[in-house]
C-alpha positions as CSV (number, residue, x, y, z in Angstrom):
1,M,-27.1,-24.7,21.4
2,L,-27.7,-25.1,25.1
3,V,-29.4,-22.0,26.6
4,L,-29.2,-21.4,30.3
5,T,-30.5,-18.7,32.7
6,R,-28.0,-17.6,35.4
7,K,-28.4,-15.1,38.2
8,L,-25.6,-12.9,39.6
9,K,-22.8,-14.9,41.1
10,E,-24.1,-18.2,39.6
11,A,-21.7,-20.2,37.5
12,L,-21.7,-23.1,35.0
13,L,-19.1,-25.7,34.3
14,I,-17.8,-26.7,30.8
15,G,-16.1,-30.0,31.0
16,D,-14.1,-30.6,34.2
17,D,-11.9,-27.6,34.1
18,I,-13.7,-24.5,32.8
19,T,-16.0,-22.3,34.9
20,V,-18.0,-19.4,33.7
21,T,-19.4,-17.1,36.4
22,V,-21.8,-14.1,36.1
23,L,-19.9,-11.4,37.9
24,S,-22.2,-8.4,37.3
25,I,-25.3,-7.3,35.4
26,D,-25.6,-3.6,34.4
27,G,-28.5,-3.0,32.1
28,D,-27.9,-4.9,28.9
29,R,-24.2,-5.7,29.8
30,I,-23.2,-8.8,31.6
31,R,-19.7,-9.3,33.0
32,L,-18.5,-12.9,32.9
33,G,-15.6,-14.4,34.6
34,I,-13.9,-17.4,32.9
35,E,-11.6,-19.8,34.7
36,A,-9.8,-22.1,32.3
37,P,-6.4,-23.8,32.0
38,S,-3.8,-21.6,30.3
39,N,-3.7,-23.9,27.2
40,V,-7.4,-23.1,26.5
41,R,-7.7,-20.2,24.0
42,I,-10.5,-17.8,24.9
43,V,-11.3,-15.2,22.2
44,R,-14.3,-12.8,21.8
45,R,-16.0,-13.9,18.6
46,E,-16.3,-10.4,17.2
47,L,-12.5,-9.8,17.6
48,L,-11.8,-13.1,15.8
49,E,-14.1,-12.0,12.9
50,E,-12.4,-8.6,12.7
51,V,-9.0,-10.3,12.4
52,E,-10.3,-12.7,9.7
53,D,-11.8,-9.7,7.8
54,A,-8.5,-7.7,8.1
55,N,-6.5,-10.7,6.8
56,K,-8.8,-11.1,3.8
57,M,-8.4,-7.3,3.0
58,A,-4.7,-7.6,3.3
59,A,-4.5,-10.6,1.0
60,Q,-6.7,-8.7,-1.6
61,S,-4.5,-5.6,-1.2
62,A,-1.4,-7.6,-1.8
63,F,-2.9,-9.2,-4.9
64,F,-3.9,-5.8,-6.4
65,L,-0.5,-4.3,-5.5
66,D,1.2,-7.2,-7.4
67,Q,-1.1,-6.5,-10.4
68,W,-0.2,-2.8,-10.4
69,R,3.5,-3.6,-10.2
70,Q,3.1,-5.9,-13.3
71,V,1.3,-3.0,-15.1
72,G,4.3,-0.8,-14.3
73,K,6.8,-3.4,-15.5
74,N,4.7,-3.9,-18.7
75,L,4.8,-0.1,-19.2
76,I,8.6,0.0,-18.9
77,A,9.0,-3.1,-21.1
78,G,6.7,-2.2,-24.0
79,G,5.0,1.1,-23.6
80,L,1.4,2.0,-23.0
81,E,0.1,-0.7,-25.4
82,N,1.5,-3.5,-23.2
83,A,1.0,-1.8,-19.9
84,L,-2.6,-3.1,-19.4
85,A,-1.9,-6.6,-20.9
86,P,-3.8,-9.3,-19.1
87,V,-1.7,-10.6,-16.1
88,S,-2.1,-14.1,-14.7
89,K,-2.0,-14.8,-11.0
90,S,1.7,-15.9,-11.4
91,G,2.6,-12.5,-12.7
92,E,3.2,-13.5,-16.2
93,D,1.9,-11.5,-19.2
94,E,-0.7,-13.8,-20.7
95,R,-0.4,-12.3,-24.2
96,N,3.3,-12.8,-24.3
97,P,4.6,-15.5,-22.0
98,S,8.2,-14.6,-22.7
99,K,7.8,-11.5,-20.5
100,S,7.9,-13.2,-17.2
101,G,7.9,-10.1,-15.0
102,G,11.3,-11.0,-13.7
103,P,14.2,-8.6,-13.0
104,D,15.1,-8.2,-16.7
105,C,11.6,-7.6,-17.9
106,H,12.4,-4.0,-18.9
107,E,14.8,-5.1,-21.6
108,K,13.3,-5.3,-25.1
109,T,13.8,-8.6,-26.9
């Protein structure tokens, strides 16, 4: 990591077409101005991390929601004994592969 010291109104160049300028200093807050081509994505790191965390939580929530839906299908199909049957990631009942969790899973065979 390159570490530089800059004073108010001083700038630094990144490559040939990105300029970062110190616009103001107020206590522990520094305002930076960034000039870059429109095709250069500029994102605050903490925002990117928040989005990544939210995406992980959403994926986990979807997985658990699918699991609970399968429990409900098992309950309809075979009563309480089958309701908590182990469920694979594909949504299939691991104890009884014939129960696929499809649209007709509530019918008894």
